[in-house]
C-alpha positions in Angstrom: -8.1 -25.6 -24.3 -5.9 -25.9 -21.1 -3.0 -23.6 -20.5 0.2 -23.9 -18.6 1.3 -20.2 -18.6 -0.5 -17.8 -16.4 0.4 -14.2 -15.3 -1.8 -12.5 -12.8 -1.2 -8.7 -12.9 -2.5 -7.4 -9.6 -3.0 -3.6 -9.3 -3.7 -2.6 -5.7 -6.6 -0.1 -5.6 -7.5 -0.2 -9.3 -11.2 0.9 -9.6 -13.3 -0.7 -12.3 -15.5 2.3 -12.7 -12.6 4.8 -13.2 -10.9 2.3 -15.5 -13.9 1.9 -17.7 -14.4 5.7 -18.0 -10.8 6.3 -19.0 -10.9 3.4 -21.5 -13.9 5.0 -23.1 -12.1 8.3 -23.2 -9.1 6.8 -24.9 -6.8 7.4 -22.0 -5.9 3.7 -21.3 -5.0 2.3 -24.7 -3.3 -0.8 -23.3 -6.1 -1.8 -21.0 -8.4 -1.4 -24.0 -6.3 -3.9 -25.9 -6.7 -6.5 -23.1 -10.5 -5.9 -23.1 -10.8 -6.1 -26.9 -9.0 -9.4 -27.1 -10.1 -10.8 -23.8 -13.1 -11.3 -21.6 -14.7 -9.3 -18.7 -18.1 -8.0 -17.7 -19.3 -4.9 -19.6 -18.6 -2.8 -16.5 -15.2 -4.6 -15.8 -16.4 -5.2 -12.2 -15.6 -7.8 -9.7 -17.3 -8.2 -6.4 -14.7 -7.8 -3.7 -14.5 -9.6 -0.4 -15.2 -7.9 2.9 -13.7 -5.9 4.4 -12.4 -4.1 1.4 -8.9 -3.9 2.8 -5.6 -5.0 1.1 -4.6 -8.2 3.0 -8.0 -9.9 3.2 -8.8 -9.3 -0.5 -5.4 -10.4 -1.8 -5.6 -13.5 0.3 -9.1 -14.2 -1.0 -7.8 -13.8 -4.6 -5.0 -16.3 -3.8 -7.0 -18.9 -2.0 -10.5 -18.7 -3.4 -11.7 -18.6 0.2 -13.6 -15.9 2.0 -12.0 -14.0 5.0 -14.1 -15.9 7.4 -12.4 -19.1 6.1 -8.8 -17.9 5.5 -8.8 -15.8 8.7 -7.2 -12.6 7.4 -10.0 -10.2 8.4 -8.4 -6.8 8.2 -5.1 -5.0 7.7 -4.3 -5.5 11.4 -5.0 -8.5 13.7 -6.8 -8.0 17.0 -4.4 -8.1 19.9 -4.9 -11.0 22.3 -3.8 -8.7 25.1 -6.2 -5.8 25.0 -9.3 -4.7 23.0 -7.8 -1.2 22.2 -4.7 -2.6 20.4 -3.8 -4.4 17.2 -0.8 -6.5 16.0 0.7 -6.8 12.6 -1.1 -9.2 10.3 0.9 -9.6 7.1 2.3 -13.0 7.9 1.3 -16.1 5.8 1.2 -18.2 9.0 -2.0 -16.4 10.0 -3.7 -17.7 6.8 -5.8 -20.9 7.3 -6.4 -21.5 3.6 -4.2 -23.0 0.9 -2.9 -20.5 -1.7 -3.0 -21.5 -5.3 0.7 -21.0 -5.7 1.4 -23.9 -3.4 -0.8 -26.0 -5.7 0.9 -24.9 -8.9 4.4 -25.6 -7.7 3.3 -29.0 -6.3 1.9 -29.8 -9.7 5.2 -29.2 -11.4 4.7 -25.6 -12.6 7.6 -23.2 -11.8 5.8 -20.4 -9.8 6.8 -16.9 -8.8 4.9 -14.9 -6.2 5.9 -11.3 -6.4 5.1 -9.0 -3.6 1.6 -10.4 -2.8 0.7 -8.7 0.4 -0.9 -10.5 3.3 -0.5 -14.2 2.8 2.7 -14.9 0.8 5.6 -14.4 3.2 7.2 -16.4 4.6 6.7 -19.1 2.0 4.4 -21.9 3.3 5.8 -24.5 0.9 9.4 -25.7 0.6 8.8 -26.9 -3.0 11.9 -25.9 -5.1 9.6 -24.8 -7.9 8.2 -22.0 -5.7 9.8 -18.5 -5.5 8.5 -15.8 -3.3 9.4 -12.1 -3.1 8.4 -9.9 -0.1 4.7 -9.6 0.7 5.3 -8.2 4.2 3.9 -4.8 3.4 2.0 -3.5 0.3 4.2 -0.5 -0.6 7.1 -1.4 -2.9 9.5 -4.4 -2.9 12.0 -4.2 0.0 10.4 -1.0 1.4 9.8 -2.5 4.8 13.3 -3.8 5.5 15.7 -1.8 3.4 15.0 1.9 4.2 18.1 3.5 5.7 17.3 7.2 5.5 14.2 9.4 4.9 13.6 11.5 1.8 14.5 15.2 1.8 14.0 18.5 0.2 17.3 20.4 0.0 17.1 24.2 -0.4 20.3 26.1 -1.0 20.3 29.8 -1.3 22.6 32.9 -1.1 20.2 34.2 1.5 20.7 31.3 3.9 23.4 32.0 6.4 23.8 28.7 8.2 23.3 25.0 7.6 20.1 23.6 9.2 18.2 20.3 9.0 14.6 19.9 10.2 13.7 16.2 10.5 10.4 15.0 9.1 7.5 14.5 11.5 7.2 10.8 11.9 3.9 9.4 10.7 2.4 7.4 13.6 3.0 3.7 13.7 -0.2 1.9 12.8 -1.5 4.7 10.5 -1.3 4.2 6.8 -0.7 1.2 4.6 2.7 2.3 3.3 5.2 1.1 5.9 8.8 2.0 5.3 10.2 0.4 8.5 8.9 -3.0 9.6 11.1 -3.1 12.6 9.4 -0.1 14.1 5.9 -1.5 13.4 6.6 -4.9 14.7 8.4 -3.5 17.7 11.7 -5.3 17.3 15.1 -3.8 16.8 17.3 -5.7 14.3 20.8 -4.5 14.0 22.4 -7.7 12.4 21.5 -9.5 9.2 20.6 -12.7 11.1 18.2 -10.8 13.3 16.5 -9.4 10.3 16.2 -12.9 9.0 14.7 -14.1 12.3 12.2 -11.3 12.0 10.5 -13.1 9.1 11.6 -16.7 9.1 11.3 -17.2 12.8 8.5 -16.3 15.2 9.5 -12.7 15.9 6.9 -11.1 13.7 4.1 -13.0 15.4 5.3 -11.8 18.8 5.7 -8.2 17.9 4.4 -5.5 20.2 0.9 -4.2 20.4 0.0 -1.1 18.3 -2.3 1.3 20.1 -3.7 4.1 18.0 -6.6 6.2 19.2 -8.7 8.0 16.6 -10.3 10.9 18.5 -10.8 13.4 15.7 -10.1 14.1 12.1 -6.5 14.9 12.8 -6.0 11.3 13.9 -7.3 9.8 10.7 -5.2 8.5 7.8 -6.8 11.1 5.5 -5.0 13.8 7.5 -1.8 12.0 8.6 -1.2 10.0 5.4 -1.4 13.1 3.2 0.8 15.3 5.2 4.1 16.4 3.6 6.7 14.5 5.5 10.3 14.9 4.6 13.6 16.2 6.1 14.1 19.8 5.1 17.7 20.8 4.6 18.6 24.5 4.3 22.2 25.3 3.2 24.1 28.4 2.3 24.8 28.7 -1.5 28.3 30.1 -1.9 31.1 30.4 -4.5 32.9 27.0 -4.9 36.2 26.9 -3.1 38.8 24.2 -2.5 37.5 21.8 -5.2 39.8 19.5 -7.2 38.0 20.7 -10.3 35.1 23.1 -10.3 34.0 25.2 -13.3 34.3 28.9 -13.1 31.3 30.5 -11.5 30.2 27.2 -9.9 28.4 27.4 -6.5 28.6 24.9 -3.7 26.3 23.8 -0.8 26.3 21.1 1.8 23.9 18.2 2.2 23.7 16.4 5.5 22.0 13.0 5.6 21.4 10.0 7.8 20.7 12.1 10.8 23.9 14.2 10.2 26.1 11.1 10.1 27.0 11.7 6.4 27.8 14.9 4.7 27.9 15.4 0.9 28.9 18.4 -1.2 26.7 19.8 -4.0 28.1 21.7 -6.9 25.7 23.9 -9.0 26.8 24.7 -12.5 25.3 26.3 -15.6 25.8 25.5 -19.2 24.2 27.5 -22.0 23.2 24.3 -23.9 22.1 22.0 -21.0 21.1 24.6 -18.4 21.6 24.1 -14.7 23.0 20.9 -13.2 23.8 19.7 -9.7 26.6 17.2 -9.1 26.9 15.6 -5.7 30.4 14.5 -4.3 31.6 12.6 -1.3 34.5 15.0 -0.9 35.6 18.1 -2.7 38.8 16.4 -3.7 36.9 13.7 -5.7 37.1 13.9 -9.5 34.0 11.8 -10.0 30.6 12.7 -8.5 28.2 10.3 -6.8 25.5 11.5 -9.1 24.8 14.1 -11.8 21.4 15.7 -11.7 20.2 17.6 -14.7 17.0 19.6 -14.7 13.7 17.8 -15.0 14.8 14.2 -14.7 14.8 11.7 -11.8 18.2 10.0 -11.6 19.5 7.4 -9.2 22.8 6.4 -7.7 24.4 4.3 -5.0 25.7 6.1 -2.0 26.3 5.3 1.7 23.6 5.7 4.3 23.8 5.1 8.1 21.1 3.6 10.3 21.7 2.9 14.0 25.4 3.2 13.5 25.6 0.8 10.6 26.7 2.0 7.2 25.3 0.3 4.1 25.6 1.1 0.4 22.2 2.4 -0.6 20.2 3.4 -3.7 18.8 6.8 -3.8 17.0 9.0 -6.4 17.3 12.7 -7.0 15.5 15.4 -8.9 16.4 19.0 -9.4 13.2 21.0 -8.8 14.4 24.5 -9.2 17.8 26.2 -10.0 19.1 29.7 -10.6 22.0 31.9 -9.9 20.8 32.5 -6.3 19.1 29.3 -5.2 18.6 25.6 -5.8 15.9 23.2 -4.7 16.5 19.5 -4.8 14.5 16.3 -3.9 16.3 13.3 -2.5 14.4 10.0 -2.1 14.7 7.7 0.8 17.8 5.5 0.7 17.4 1.7 0.3 20.0 -0.8 1.4 21.2 -2.6 -1.7 22.6 -5.6 0.2 19.3 -6.7 1.8 18.0 -9.9 0.2 16.1 -11.0 3.4 12.7 -11.1 1.7 13.7 -13.0 -1.5 13.3 -16.7 -1.7 15.6 -18.1 -3.0 17.9 -15.3 -2.0 19.8 -15.3 -5.3 16.6 -14.1 -6.9 17.4 -10.7 -5.7 20.7 -10.7 -7.5 18.9 -11.8 -10.7 16.5 -8.9 -10.4 19.3 -6.4 -10.0 21.1 -7.9 -12.9 18.0 -7.6 -15.1 16.9 -4.1 -14.2 19.3 -2.6 -11.6 18.6 -1.8 -8.0 15.1 -1.4 -6.6 14.2 2.3 -7.2 12.8 4.1 -4.2 9.3 5.6 -4.3 8.3 8.8 -2.7 5.9 8.9 0.2 6.1 12.7 0.4 2.4 13.4 1.0 -0.3 14.8 -1.3 -1.1 18.2 0.1 1.9 19.7 -1.7 0.5 19.5 -5.2 3.8 20.4 -6.9 5.7 17.6 -5.2 2.8 15.2 -5.8 3.0 16.0 -9.5 6.8 16.4 -10.0 8.1 13.8 -7.4 5.5 11.4 -6.1 4.0 10.3 -9.5 7.2 10.2 -11.5 9.0 8.1 -8.7 6.2 5.5 -9.1 6.5 5.6 -12.8 10.1 4.8 -12.5 9.4 2.0 -10.1 6.7 0.6 -12.4 9.2 0.4 -15.3 11.7 -1.4 -13.1 9.1 -4.0 -11.9 7.8 -4.7 -15.4 11.4 -5.2 -16.6 12.2 -7.5 -13.8 9.1 -9.6 -14.2 9.6 -9.9 -18.0 13.2 -10.8 -17.4 12.5 -13.5 -14.9 9.8 -15.0 -17.1 12.1 -15.2 -20.1 15.4 -16.1 -18.3 14.2 -18.3 -15.5 11.3 -20.1 -17.2 8.5 -19.4 -14.8 5.2 -20.9 -15.8 2.9 -19.1 -13.3 3.4 -15.6 -11.9 1.3 -13.9 -9.2 2.3 -10.2 -9.1 1.2 -7.2 -7.2 1.8 -3.4 -7.8 0.9 -0.8 -5.3 1.2 2.4 -7.2 -2.6 3.2 -7.4 -3.3 2.5 -3.8 -0.3 4.3 -2.5 -1.3 7.4 -4.5 -4.9 6.9 -3.2 -3.8 7.2 0.4 -1.9 10.3 -0.3 -4.0 12.1 -3.0 -7.5 10.8 -3.6 -9.4 12.5 -0.8 -8.1 15.9 -2.1 -10.0 15.3 -5.4 -13.1 16.9 -3.9 -12.9 20.2 -2.2 -14.1 19.6 1.4 -13.9 21.8 4.4 -10.6 20.5 5.9 -8.8 20.9 2.5 -10.1 24.2 1.2 -6.6 25.2 0.4 -6.3 22.5 -2.3 -7.7 22.5 -5.9 -9.7 19.4 -6.7 -9.0 19.7 -10.4 -5.3 19.3 -9.8 -5.8 16.1 -7.9 -8.3 14.7 -10.4 -5.7 15.2 -13.0 -3.2 13.4 -10.8 -5.6 10.5 -10.4 -5.7 10.1 -14.2 -1.9 10.4 -14.4 -1.5 7.5 -12.0 -3.9 5.4 -14.1 -2.0 6.4 -17.3 1.2 5.2 -15.6 -0.5 1.9 -14.7 -1.6 1.5 -18.3 2.0 1.8 -19.5 3.0 -0.9 -16.9 0.3 -3.2 -18.1 1.3 -2.6 -21.7 4.7 -4.0 -21.0 3.2 -7.5 -20.8 1.0 -7.5 -23.9 3.6 -9.4 -25.8 3.1 -12.5 -23.6 -0.4 -13.0 -25.1 1.3 -13.7 -28.4 3.6 -16.2 -26.7 0.7 -18.4 -25.4 0.2 -16.9 -22.0 -3.1 -16.2 -20.2 -3.2 -12.9 -18.3 -5.6 -11.8 -15.6 -5.7 -8.2 -14.5 -7.2 -8.0 -11.0 -7.4 -5.7 -8.1 -8.2 -6.1 -4.4 -10.5 -3.1 -4.2 -11.1 0.3 -5.9 -10.6 3.7 -4.4 -13.3 6.3 -4.1 -13.1 10.1 -3.6 -15.2 10.8 -0.5 -18.4 12.7 -0.8 -18.3 14.0 2.8 -15.9 14.1 5.7 -17.1 11.0 7.6 -17.7 10.7 11.3 -15.0 8.8 13.3 -16.3 5.3 12.7 -14.8 2.7 10.4 -11.2 4.0 10.4 -9.1 0.9 10.0 -5.9 2.2 11.6 -7.0 2.3 15.3 -9.6 2.6 18.0 -12.5 4.8 16.8 -13.7 6.7 19.9 -16.1 9.6 19.2 -19.2 7.9 17.9 -18.9 5.0 20.3 -18.4 7.5 23.1 -21.4 9.5 22.1 -23.5 6.3 22.1 -22.3 5.5 25.6 -20.4 2.3 24.9 -16.7 3.6 25.1 -15.5 5.7 28.0 -12.0 7.4 28.2 -10.2 8.0 31.4 -9.6 11.6 32.5 -6.7 13.3 34.3 -7.1 15.2 37.5 -8.2 18.3 35.6 -10.9 16.5 33.8 -9.1 16.2 30.4 -9.6 13.1 28.4 -6.7 10.8 28.1 -5.8 8.4 25.3 -6.7 5.5 27.5 -9.9 3.5 27.8 -11.7 3.3 31.2 -12.4 -0.4 31.0 -14.5 -0.4 34.2 -17.1 1.7 32.3 -16.6 0.5 28.7 -19.0 -2.1 27.3 -17.8 -2.1 23.7 -15.1 -0.6 21.4 -14.9 -0.1 17.6 -11.6 -1.1 16.1 -10.1 -2.5 12.9 -12.3 -0.9 10.2 -15.6 -2.8 10.5 -15.6 -4.4 13.9 -17.1 -3.8 17.3 -15.9 -5.9 20.2 -17.9 -6.2 23.4 -15.8 -6.1 26.6 -16.6 -9.6 27.8 -15.9 -10.7 31.4 -15.3 -14.3 30.4 -13.0 -13.4 27.5 -11.3 -10.0 27.8 -8.6 -9.0 30.4 -10.7 -6.2 31.9 -14.2 -7.4 30.8 -17.4 -6.2 32.5 -20.1 -7.6 30.2 -21.6 -10.9 31.4 -22.2 -13.7 29.0 -26.0 -13.5 29.6 -26.0 -9.8 28.6 -24.2 -10.3 25.3 -27.2 -10.9 23.0 -29.2 -8.0 24.3 -26.2 -5.6 24.3 -25.5 -6.6 20.6 -29.1 -5.8 19.7 -28.9 -2.4 21.4 -25.6 -1.5 19.7 -26.9 -2.5 16.3 -30.1 -0.4 16.8 -28.0 2.6 17.9 -25.7 2.2 14.9 -28.7 2.3 12.6 -30.1 5.3 14.5 -26.9 7.3 14.4 -27.0 10.4 12.2 -24.2 12.4 10.8 -24.2 15.7 12.7 -23.4 17.7 9.5 -25.9 16.2 7.1 -28.5 14.5 9.3 -28.1 11.3 7.2 -27.7 7.7 8.4 -24.0 6.7 8.6 -24.2 2.9 9.0 -25.3 0.8 6.1 -25.5 -2.7 7.7 -24.7 -4.1 11.1 -24.7 -7.9 11.9 -23.7 -10.2 14.7 -20.6 -12.2 14.1 -22.7 -15.4 13.5 -24.8 -13.6 10.9 -21.9 -11.9 9.1 -20.8 -15.3 7.8 -23.4 -14.8 5.0 -21.1 -12.0 3.7 -18.0 -14.2 4.0 -16.7 -12.4 7.1 -17.0 -13.5 10.7 -15.6 -16.2 12.8 -12.9 -16.1 15.5 -10.8 -13.4 13.8 -13.7 -11.0 13.4 -15.4 -8.8 16.0 -18.7 -9.5 17.8 -20.4 -7.1 15.4 -19.6 -6.4 11.8 -20.8 -3.2 10.2 -20.3 -1.2 7.0 -20.4 2.6 6.4 -23.2 3.9 4.2 -22.4 5.2 0.7 -21.7 8.9 0.9 -19.6 8.6 4.1 -16.9 6.2 2.9 -13.3 7.0 3.3 -11.3 5.8 0.2 -11.8 2.1 0.9 -12.1 -0.5 3.7 -15.2 0.7 5.6 -18.0 -0.1 3.2 -19.2 -2.5 0.6 -17.2 -3.1 -2.6 -20.1 -1.7 -4.5 -19.8 1.8 -3.0 -19.4 4.8 -5.3 -17.8 8.1 -4.7 -17.1 11.6 -6.2 -15.4 12.0 -9.6 -16.9 8.8 -10.9 -14.9 6.6 -8.5 -15.8 3.4 -6.7 -14.5 0.7 -4.4 -15.3 -2.0 -6.9 -12.3 -3.9 -8.1 -11.5 -4.8 -11.7 -11.3 -8.2 -13.5 -10.1 -8.7 -17.1 -8.8 -11.9 -18.6 -7.1 -12.4 -21.9 -5.0 -14.9 -23.9 -4.8 -18.6 -24.2 -8.0 -20.3 -23.0 -10.1 -17.2 -22.9 -12.9 -16.4 -25.3 -11.8 -13.4 -27.3 -14.1 -10.3 -27.0 -16.3 -12.1 -24.5 -18.6 -10.0 -22.3 -20.4 -11.8 -19.5 -23.3 -10.7 -17.3 -22.1 -13.1 -14.6 -21.3 -11.6 -11.2 -17.6 -12.3 -10.9 -16.4 -12.6 -7.3 -12.9 -12.5 -5.9 -13.3 -16.1 -4.7 -13.7 -17.1 -8.3 -10.3 -16.0 -9.5 -8.1 -18.8 -8.0 -10.7 -21.4 -9.0 -10.7 -20.2 -12.6 -6.9 -20.0 -12.7 -6.8 -23.6 -11.4 -9.1 -24.8 -14.2 -7.1 -23.0 -16.9 -3.9 -24.5 -15.6 -5.5 -28.0 -15.2 -4.4 -28.2 -11.5 -6.5 -29.0 -8.4 -8.4 -26.2 -6.8 -7.0 -24.8 -3.5 -8.1 -27.0 -0.6 -10.4 -24.4 1.1 -11.6 -22.7 -2.1 -15.2 -21.6 -2.0 -15.6 -19.8 -5.3 -16.6 -21.1 -8.7 -15.0 -21.3 -12.1 -15.9 -18.4 -14.4 -16.8 -20.9 -17.1 -18.6 -18.3 -19.2 -15.3 -16.8 -20.3 -13.3 -20.0 -20.9 -12.8 -21.2 -24.4 -13.6 -24.9 -24.3 
């Protein structure tokens, strides 16, 4: 039976091993329904592409081609200017393989591509049946181009004597997969709407500046930087309310500066015997209506102005009252998202449709995982709110706009992983955290995902086929790994110890964050790649062409011989020349001279090892695959090894359309109801 309605529900970072365990424990009832009426392997596993990084894997899922073929070989792209730098890579024009959505729209199926990171934006087909939303970064829709102001914790107290604001510490550009400001990453300042449009429709993104990040020790790794609690901290005196148009007796007031001090709002704290404490935020004390009313315990959202680089835009913001009493109040405010920005929506009126269906895009928190209270009370609930919004929009667009095929991506699990997962085992750098708290948070994020997936079950009764897929899983690290395989920058220590990378020193003998190219024969950058400093290829190369083979052999031998100083165990699992790595589907001109993976036990979350790697707390990097609905054999369990390259090919067979031009996978015929 052929089908003409397909929904792909992509969950970034969803781990098949954790999913199966929680299904068996009765904690994911909606996922269980998909499994019971659908088809999958008994272990729910899918073999992921390499490297196990978001853009390569989602591009493989969309094209049916391996990274060596489609050319998206890591989160970042190697800079053509220097071996210690990378450039931004989430641009569809870097993909050399045809995505399935171009095929389906060409074949007359109205197709929506929703926030598919790495190969969807800008659209590579002008077919009027193709709609595309974002895809320029994996966080949440519009995150990269709409952020106007950072999130904040506001503390007002009778003990505070003067108003102060301590800005958050900026997370370094190039570190972390959740990017709230694309202009900063790409290195282009866009102050006008047409400049923002040029950023993505023109060639500006491809000519963005080099990103140079040196990973010299643990403090430079994403595990440390990504999980830090980063927010503006506002401290304000809490005093009796005076000069208000209408304030209840006994109310207390405080001041909230935002947008770098360009905007000032006034908070009013009140108490009611029935409803408890409540904060109302006003533009001016003379206003009768507040911007937002914030009761205890709920995340609420509202539109207010925000300022960025001197430009004021109406922006959507969320709030939560964390603590209140007669003497103090503590309040969370999310980042502010410009509600006028439809730059990454094609056609642009799709943005207006989404807002009409479910309201403005709700901001998500990136507050950092090391504060367990905020992770529990702010981070997780903000994503739950976003999940509900996305499910409502997708269901609304399907019913109201008549889409036949939908490719969708949700980043909640992966975002949480980069903030929280490494804290789910008590290791030396994080002795101050409780692993049980973070294990519970992992399960809460999965429970939120289950509710999201449950919002689409009704489509199975309406003749749809649904695939649940992920790009990779997320593991909880067993050890603190050596500095090798960190995807966010140039990994120095191990390569320095082995004698291949040399840093410059100042006049006092102190190391600089600068490579001495006259003495450096090779560098390790972009997760799994080592580049030789070739004289005939690289700007400051010193390695002769005739030396290349022997040098590669020596580096590979040294990698296998390297032992973790703390445990004495081997760190590198496999190391191959570029020409040999093609057998793993990775290699070619967009990969390094040597490809390697980190051995199980030393993996960091994802990206540095095989997709079969396992971790602590029953976690793994192995992605998930579940299919259900029209054309799928109900209750089918297959022993076949399902690969990410198979997904697009199987979808094409079910939809009765041609396979993508460069597709290399096979149809999962074992699960198809003939």
